[in-house]
VEXDREN-2710 file (C-alpha; in Angstrom, 1 decimal):
% VEXDREN-2710
k/r/px/py/pz
1/UNK/-31.1/-43.0/39.4
2/UNK/-28.6/-42.5/42.3
3/UNK/-29.0/-44.3/45.6
4/UNK/-29.4/-41.0/47.3
5/UNK/-32.3/-40.1/45.1
6/UNK/-33.9/-43.5/45.7
7/UNK/-33.8/-42.9/49.4
8/UNK/-35.2/-39.4/49.1
9/UNK/-38.1/-40.7/47.0
10/UNK/-38.7/-43.6/49.4
11/UNK/-38.8/-41.1/52.2
12/UNK/-41.3/-38.9/50.4
13/UNK/-43.5/-41.9/49.5
14/UNK/-43.4/-43.3/53.0
15/UNK/-43.9/-40.0/54.8
16/UNK/-46.9/-39.0/52.6
17/UNK/-48.4/-42.4/53.0
18/UNK/-48.2/-42.3/56.8
19/UNK/-49.6/-38.7/56.8
20/UNK/-52.6/-39.8/54.8
21/UNK/-52.9/-42.9/57.0
22/UNK/-53.1/-40.7/60.1
23/UNK/-55.6/-38.3/58.5
24/UNK/-58.0/-41.1/57.4
25/UNK/-57.5/-43.4/60.4
26/UNK/-58.1/-40.7/63.0
27/UNK/-61.3/-39.8/61.1
28/UNK/-62.5/-43.4/61.2
29/UNK/-61.6/-43.7/64.9
30/UNK/-63.3/-40.4/65.8
31/UNK/-66.6/-41.3/64.0
32/UNK/-66.5/-44.7/65.7
33/UNK/-66.0/-43.3/69.2
34/UNK/-68.0/-40.1/68.9
35/UNK/-70.8/-40.6/66.4
36/UNK/-72.9/-37.6/65.5
37/UNK/-70.4/-35.2/67.3
38/UNK/-68.8/-33.6/64.3
39/UNK/-66.9/-31.0/66.3
40/UNK/-65.3/-33.6/68.5
41/UNK/-64.5/-35.6/65.4
42/UNK/-62.8/-32.7/63.7
43/UNK/-60.9/-32.0/67.0
44/UNK/-59.5/-35.5/67.2
45/UNK/-58.7/-35.5/63.4
46/UNK/-56.9/-32.1/63.5
47/UNK/-54.8/-32.9/66.7
48/UNK/-53.7/-36.3/65.3
49/UNK/-52.8/-34.7/61.9
50/UNK/-50.7/-32.0/63.6
51/UNK/-48.8/-34.3/65.8
52/UNK/-48.2/-36.9/63.1
53/UNK/-47.0/-34.3/60.6
54/UNK/-44.5/-32.8/63.1
55/UNK/-43.2/-36.3/63.9
56/UNK/-42.9/-37.3/60.2
57/UNK/-40.9/-34.2/59.4
58/UNK/-38.5/-35.1/62.2
59/UNK/-38.1/-38.6/60.9
60/UNK/-37.8/-38.0/57.2
61/UNK/-36.5/-34.4/57.0
62/UNK/-32.9/-35.5/57.2
63/UNK/-33.4/-37.8/54.2
64/UNK/-35.6/-35.9/51.7
65/UNK/-36.5/-32.5/53.3
66/UNK/-39.9/-34.0/54.3
67/UNK/-42.0/-32.1/51.7
68/UNK/-44.9/-34.7/51.5
69/UNK/-46.6/-32.1/49.3
70/UNK/-46.2/-31.4/45.6
71/UNK/-47.0/-27.7/46.3
72/UNK/-44.0/-27.4/48.7
73/UNK/-41.8/-29.2/46.2
74/UNK/-43.0/-26.9/43.4
75/UNK/-42.3/-23.8/45.5
76/UNK/-38.8/-25.1/46.2
77/UNK/-38.2/-25.6/42.5
78/UNK/-39.6/-22.2/41.5
79/UNK/-37.8/-20.2/44.2
80/UNK/-34.5/-22.0/43.7
81/UNK/-34.3/-21.5/39.9
82/UNK/-32.6/-18.1/39.9
83/UNK/-30.4/-18.8/42.9
84/UNK/-29.3/-22.2/41.5
85/UNK/-30.7/-24.0/44.6
86/UNK/-33.6/-26.3/45.4
87/UNK/-35.0/-29.2/43.3
88/UNK/-34.4/-29.6/39.6
89/UNK/-37.4/-30.0/37.3
90/UNK/-36.7/-33.7/36.9
91/UNK/-36.5/-34.4/40.7
92/UNK/-39.6/-32.2/41.1
93/UNK/-41.5/-34.6/38.9
94/UNK/-40.1/-37.6/40.8
95/UNK/-41.0/-36.1/44.1
96/UNK/-44.6/-35.4/42.9
97/UNK/-45.1/-38.9/41.7
98/UNK/-43.8/-40.4/44.9
99/UNK/-46.0/-38.1/47.0
100/UNK/-49.2/-38.9/45.1
101/UNK/-48.5/-42.7/45.1
102/UNK/-47.8/-42.4/48.8
103/UNK/-51.1/-40.6/49.4
104/UNK/-53.1/-43.4/47.7
105/UNK/-51.1/-46.1/49.6
106/UNK/-51.8/-44.3/52.9
107/UNK/-55.6/-44.4/52.3
108/UNK/-55.4/-48.1/51.5
109/UNK/-53.3/-48.8/54.6
110/UNK/-55.8/-47.0/56.8
111/UNK/-58.7/-49.0/55.4
112/UNK/-56.8/-52.3/55.9
113/UNK/-56.1/-51.4/59.6
114/UNK/-59.9/-50.9/60.2
115/UNK/-61.0/-53.9/58.2
116/UNK/-62.6/-51.8/55.4
117/UNK/-62.4/-52.4/51.6
118/UNK/-58.9/-51.5/50.5
119/UNK/-60.3/-48.9/48.0
120/UNK/-63.6/-47.2/48.6
121/UNK/-64.0/-44.0/46.6
122/UNK/-65.4/-41.1/48.6
123/UNK/-68.9/-39.8/48.0
124/UNK/-68.6/-36.6/50.0
125/UNK/-68.9/-33.6/47.7
126/UNK/-66.8/-30.6/48.6
127/UNK/-67.6/-28.3/45.7
128/UNK/-68.3/-24.7/46.7
129/UNK/-66.5/-21.4/46.1
130/UNK/-66.0/-20.7/49.9
131/UNK/-64.2/-24.1/50.3
132/UNK/-61.9/-23.2/47.4
133/UNK/-61.1/-19.8/49.1
134/UNK/-60.3/-21.8/52.2
135/UNK/-57.8/-23.9/50.3
136/UNK/-56.1/-20.8/48.8
137/UNK/-55.7/-19.4/52.3
138/UNK/-54.4/-22.7/53.8
139/UNK/-52.0/-23.4/51.0
140/UNK/-50.5/-19.9/50.7
141/UNK/-50.0/-19.7/54.5
142/UNK/-48.2/-23.1/54.5
143/UNK/-45.8/-22.1/51.7
144/UNK/-45.1/-18.7/53.4
145/UNK/-44.4/-20.4/56.7
146/UNK/-42.1/-23.1/55.5
147/UNK/-39.9/-20.8/53.4
148/UNK/-39.9/-17.9/55.8
149/UNK/-38.6/-20.2/58.4
150/UNK/-35.8/-21.4/56.1
151/UNK/-34.8/-18.0/55.0
152/UNK/-34.7/-16.6/58.5
153/UNK/-32.5/-19.4/59.7
154/UNK/-35.2/-21.1/61.8
155/UNK/-35.8/-24.3/59.7
156/UNK/-35.1/-26.4/62.8
157/UNK/-38.5/-25.3/64.3
158/UNK/-40.4/-26.4/61.1
159/UNK/-41.7/-29.7/62.5
160/UNK/-43.5/-28.0/65.4
161/UNK/-44.5/-24.9/63.4
162/UNK/-45.8/-26.7/60.3
163/UNK/-47.7/-29.2/62.5
164/UNK/-49.2/-26.4/64.5
165/UNK/-50.2/-24.5/61.4
166/UNK/-52.0/-27.4/59.7
167/UNK/-53.8/-28.3/63.0
168/UNK/-55.0/-24.7/63.4
169/UNK/-55.9/-24.3/59.8
170/UNK/-58.2/-27.3/60.1
171/UNK/-60.3/-25.1/62.2
172/UNK/-59.9/-21.6/60.8
173/UNK/-60.4/-22.5/57.1
174/UNK/-63.7/-23.5/55.6
175/UNK/-62.1/-26.4/53.7
176/UNK/-60.5/-27.9/56.9
177/UNK/-57.1/-27.3/55.3
178/UNK/-56.2/-30.0/52.8
179/UNK/-53.5/-27.7/51.4
180/UNK/-51.8/-30.7/49.6
181/UNK/-52.6/-32.2/46.2
182/UNK/-51.2/-35.6/47.1
183/UNK/-53.2/-35.8/50.3
184/UNK/-56.3/-34.6/48.4
185/UNK/-55.9/-37.4/45.9
186/UNK/-55.3/-39.9/48.6
187/UNK/-58.4/-38.9/50.5
188/UNK/-60.5/-39.4/47.4
189/UNK/-59.9/-43.2/47.9
190/UNK/-61.6/-43.2/51.3
191/UNK/-65.3/-42.9/51.8
192/UNK/-64.9/-41.9/55.5
193/UNK/-64.9/-38.7/57.6
194/UNK/-61.8/-37.4/55.8
195/UNK/-62.9/-38.3/52.3
196/UNK/-63.5/-36.1/49.3
197/UNK/-65.4/-37.1/46.2
198/UNK/-63.2/-37.6/43.1
199/UNK/-65.3/-35.1/41.3
200/UNK/-64.3/-32.4/43.8
201/UNK/-60.6/-33.1/43.6
202/UNK/-59.7/-31.1/40.5
203/UNK/-61.2/-27.8/41.8
204/UNK/-59.4/-28.4/45.2
205/UNK/-56.1/-28.9/43.4
206/UNK/-56.6/-25.8/41.3
207/UNK/-57.3/-23.8/44.5
208/UNK/-54.1/-25.2/46.0
209/UNK/-52.1/-24.1/43.0
210/UNK/-53.6/-20.7/43.3
211/UNK/-52.5/-20.7/47.0
212/UNK/-49.1/-21.7/45.8
213/UNK/-49.0/-18.6/43.5
214/UNK/-50.2/-16.4/46.3
215/UNK/-47.8/-17.8/48.8
216/UNK/-44.8/-17.5/46.5
217/UNK/-45.8/-13.9/45.6
218/UNK/-46.0/-12.9/49.3
219/UNK/-42.7/-14.7/50.0
220/UNK/-40.8/-13.0/47.3
221/UNK/-42.2/-9.6/48.3
222/UNK/-41.3/-10.1/52.0
223/UNK/-38.1/-12.0/51.4
224/UNK/-36.8/-11.0/47.9
225/UNK/-33.8/-13.5/48.1
226/UNK/-35.8/-16.4/49.5
227/UNK/-34.4/-18.6/46.8
228/UNK/-31.0/-18.8/48.4
229/UNK/-32.6/-20.8/51.3
230/UNK/-34.4/-23.3/49.0
231/UNK/-31.8/-25.9/49.8
232/UNK/-32.8/-25.7/53.4
233/UNK/-36.0/-27.4/52.4
234/UNK/-34.0/-30.1/50.7
235/UNK/-31.2/-31.9/52.5
236/UNK/-27.7/-31.2/51.1
237/UNK/-26.0/-33.9/49.2
238/UNK/-24.0/-36.5/51.1
239/UNK/-20.3/-35.8/51.9
240/UNK/-17.9/-37.2/49.4
241/UNK/-15.6/-40.1/50.3
242/UNK/-12.9/-37.6/51.1
243/UNK/-15.1/-36.3/54.0
244/UNK/-15.7/-32.9/52.5
245/UNK/-19.1/-31.4/52.7
246/UNK/-21.3/-30.6/49.7
247/UNK/-21.8/-27.0/48.8
248/UNK/-24.9/-25.0/49.8
249/UNK/-26.4/-25.5/46.4
250/UNK/-26.5/-28.7/44.4
251/UNK/-27.5/-27.2/41.1
252/UNK/-24.8/-24.6/41.3
253/UNK/-22.3/-27.5/41.9
254/UNK/-23.5/-29.1/38.6
255/UNK/-23.0/-25.8/36.7
256/UNK/-19.6/-24.8/37.9
257/UNK/-16.9/-25.7/40.4
258/UNK/-16.2/-23.2/43.1
259/UNK/-13.6/-20.6/42.2
260/UNK/-10.9/-20.1/44.7
261/UNK/-10.2/-16.5/45.6
262/UNK/-7.0/-15.1/44.1
263/UNK/-4.0/-15.6/46.2
264/UNK/-3.5/-13.0/48.9
265/UNK/-0.2/-11.2/49.4
266/UNK/-0.8/-11.7/53.1
267/UNK/-1.2/-15.5/53.0
268/UNK/1.0/-17.0/55.6
269/UNK/2.6/-20.4/56.4
270/UNK/4.3/-22.0/59.3
271/UNK/7.7/-20.4/58.8
272/UNK/6.0/-16.9/59.0
273/UNK/4.2/-17.7/62.2
274/UNK/6.6/-19.9/64.0
275/UNK/5.7/-23.0/66.0
276/UNK/3.0/-21.6/68.2
277/UNK/-0.2/-20.8/66.5
278/UNK/-1.9/-17.5/67.2
279/UNK/-5.5/-17.8/68.2
280/UNK/-8.1/-15.4/66.7
281/UNK/-11.7/-15.2/68.0
282/UNK/-14.4/-13.4/65.9
283/UNK/-17.5/-12.4/67.9
284/UNK/-20.9/-11.1/66.9
285/UNK/-24.2/-11.5/68.8
286/UNK/-25.7/-14.5/66.8
287/UNK/-22.4/-15.9/65.3
288/UNK/-24.3/-16.4/62.1
289/UNK/-23.2/-13.5/59.9
290/UNK/-20.2/-11.2/60.3
291/UNK/-18.2/-13.5/62.6
292/UNK/-18.7/-16.4/60.2
293/UNK/-17.6/-14.3/57.2
294/UNK/-14.4/-13.2/59.0
295/UNK/-13.6/-16.7/60.2
296/UNK/-14.2/-18.2/56.8
297/UNK/-11.8/-15.7/55.2
298/UNK/-9.1/-16.3/57.8
299/UNK/-9.4/-20.1/57.5
300/UNK/-9.1/-19.8/53.8
301/UNK/-5.9/-17.6/53.9
302/UNK/-4.2/-19.1/56.9
303/UNK/-5.1/-22.7/56.7
304/UNK/-4.0/-24.6/59.8
305/UNK/-1.4/-22.0/60.8
306/UNK/-3.9/-19.9/62.8
307/UNK/-6.4/-21.2/65.3
308/UNK/-9.7/-19.6/64.2
309/UNK/-12.8/-19.5/66.3
310/UNK/-16.1/-17.6/66.3
311/UNK/-18.8/-17.2/68.9
312/UNK/-21.8/-15.2/70.0
313/UNK/-23.7/-14.2/73.1
314/UNK/-27.0/-15.5/71.6
315/UNK/-25.9/-17.9/68.9
316/UNK/-28.4/-18.8/66.1
317/UNK/-29.2/-22.3/65.2
318/UNK/-27.3/-22.1/61.9
319/UNK/-25.3/-19.9/59.7
320/UNK/-27.4/-17.4/57.8
321/UNK/-28.2/-19.0/54.4
322/UNK/-27.5/-15.8/52.4
323/UNK/-24.2/-15.4/54.2
324/UNK/-23.3/-19.0/53.3
325/UNK/-24.3/-18.3/49.7
326/UNK/-22.2/-15.2/49.5
327/UNK/-19.1/-17.0/50.7
328/UNK/-19.8/-19.9/48.3
329/UNK/-19.6/-17.4/45.4
330/UNK/-15.9/-16.9/46.3
331/UNK/-15.2/-20.6/46.8
332/UNK/-15.5/-20.8/50.5
333/UNK/-18.0/-23.3/52.1
334/UNK/-19.1/-22.3/55.6
335/UNK/-22.3/-24.4/55.6
336/UNK/-20.7/-26.8/58.1
337/UNK/-20.0/-24.2/60.7
338/UNK/-22.2/-24.1/63.8
339/UNK/-22.8/-20.9/65.7
340/UNK/-21.3/-21.2/69.2
341/UNK/-22.0/-19.7/72.6
342/UNK/-19.3/-17.2/73.7
343/UNK/-17.8/-18.6/77.0
344/UNK/-15.2/-17.0/79.3
345/UNK/-12.7/-19.9/78.6
346/UNK/-12.9/-19.1/74.8
347/UNK/-12.2/-15.5/75.4
348/UNK/-9.3/-16.2/77.8
349/UNK/-7.7/-18.5/75.2
350/UNK/-7.7/-16.0/72.4
351/UNK/-4.7/-13.9/71.4
352/UNK/-6.8/-11.6/69.3
353/UNK/-10.5/-10.9/69.7
354/UNK/-12.4/-9.1/66.9
355/UNK/-16.0/-8.1/67.5
356/UNK/-18.0/-7.4/64.3
357/UNK/-20.1/-4.2/64.7
358/UNK/-21.1/-5.0/68.3
359/UNK/-18.5/-3.5/70.7
360/UNK/-21.2/-2.3/73.1
361/UNK/-22.7/-5.8/73.4
362/UNK/-19.5/-7.2/74.9
363/UNK/-18.2/-4.7/77.4
364/UNK/-16.1/-7.2/79.4
365/UNK/-13.7/-8.2/76.7
366/UNK/-10.0/-7.5/77.5
367/UNK/-9.1/-4.1/76.0
368/UNK/-5.5/-5.0/75.1
369/UNK/-6.5/-7.9/72.9
370/UNK/-9.9/-6.6/71.6
371/UNK/-10.6/-4.7/68.4
372/UNK/-14.0/-3.8/67.0
373/UNK/-14.8/-3.8/63.2
374/UNK/-17.6/-1.3/62.8
375/UNK/-19.5/-3.0/60.0
376/UNK/-23.2/-3.6/59.2
377/UNK/-24.7/-6.9/60.4
378/UNK/-25.2/-9.1/57.3
379/UNK/-27.6/-11.4/59.0
380/UNK/-31.0/-11.2/57.4
381/UNK/-29.8/-9.3/54.3
382/UNK/-29.8/-10.5/50.7
383/UNK/-26.8/-11.8/48.9
384/UNK/-26.4/-8.5/47.0
385/UNK/-26.3/-6.5/50.2
386/UNK/-23.9/-9.0/51.8
387/UNK/-21.2/-8.9/49.0
388/UNK/-19.7/-5.5/50.0
389/UNK/-19.6/-6.5/53.6
390/UNK/-18.0/-9.7/52.7
391/UNK/-15.4/-8.0/50.6
392/UNK/-14.6/-5.4/53.3
393/UNK/-14.2/-8.1/55.9
394/UNK/-11.8/-9.8/53.5
395/UNK/-9.6/-6.7/53.3
396/UNK/-9.6/-6.4/57.1
397/UNK/-8.7/-10.1/57.5
398/UNK/-5.7/-9.6/55.1
399/UNK/-4.6/-6.6/57.2
400/UNK/-4.9/-8.7/60.4
401/UNK/-2.8/-11.5/58.9
402/UNK/-0.1/-8.9/57.9
403/UNK/0.0/-7.8/61.5
404/UNK/0.2/-11.3/62.8
405/UNK/3.0/-12.0/60.5
406/UNK/4.9/-9.0/61.7
407/UNK/4.5/-9.9/65.4
408/UNK/5.3/-13.6/65.3
END
């Protein structure tokens, strides 16, 4: 087992343990401070769980993706199979084991903090069809939320969004939103406010698996190419010793090495361009799609002989995952690029400014140095729809390089 995998499993174990500790401990504290006030107890428990979950995702997300939930890991594996992304089957099993062991350890830790027996199996039966329906609703919504955020380029808000969803679902679902087999098993080891009788656990887990199926079904209907974003739920591999970044998909890396695009007749070098580098700025609103495609092609063809920049008036938080996947297909890795705000100084420093399908959004650009490429916005599209846009941008970049070569 690699050191990286060990760290990821430790993060999943520790994060799940602390999550269950928070769930159980806040229940114990709530019943101690507000006996016979079930509504107040649930309020304290749900708020604590929501805040803790968001915080734990922030802490452990950069290490393991902060799944803390076998359902989330299973969804990541299933969605990523066809796209070559996400967890492998072996790592899925390891994640699940670490999460379940962490859930049990979290219940034990909560008991020790409150001077209770380390293990005290719950006696609270939670066996009724309406509770199972609640688990289906809670789990399917959780899966849909997490992967929709990743696919739409908003994974950075997951800590707040997931914490808020679980806190709210504690109130709007009849089961108070377990939505997690590892947490369910852990709570069976605690005969407290948050406990669930071991005999009720199998039916709850079956309901959660049904919620997984419903959530994945909705997700693939609403986002047919959601699998390309599965690696956003799992942190990319560490950079190699050479300093190069890993590709957007680990499983794809194991299957094949990236294929470099065929040499372009318009590739240029220093003797073509002279001493002074021309500066090219690609612009689109979010700097997450078309501008990144164009900048990626130009960097590939020109190397360090052209200064290449991209920017947007309302930059996204990251490059669109499907755009990154489409470029990886042709051997170009743009996962390390960060969308940038368009500033007057950036515009002034550019020799050539290319807007991608958004001339009307940037009326103040200098006419003599500005050209618009009237193309569809690839942001939010699937990889299949992005490919023809990617290839058309390549053709235009080659033409641009030919013009630069003639004028330098």
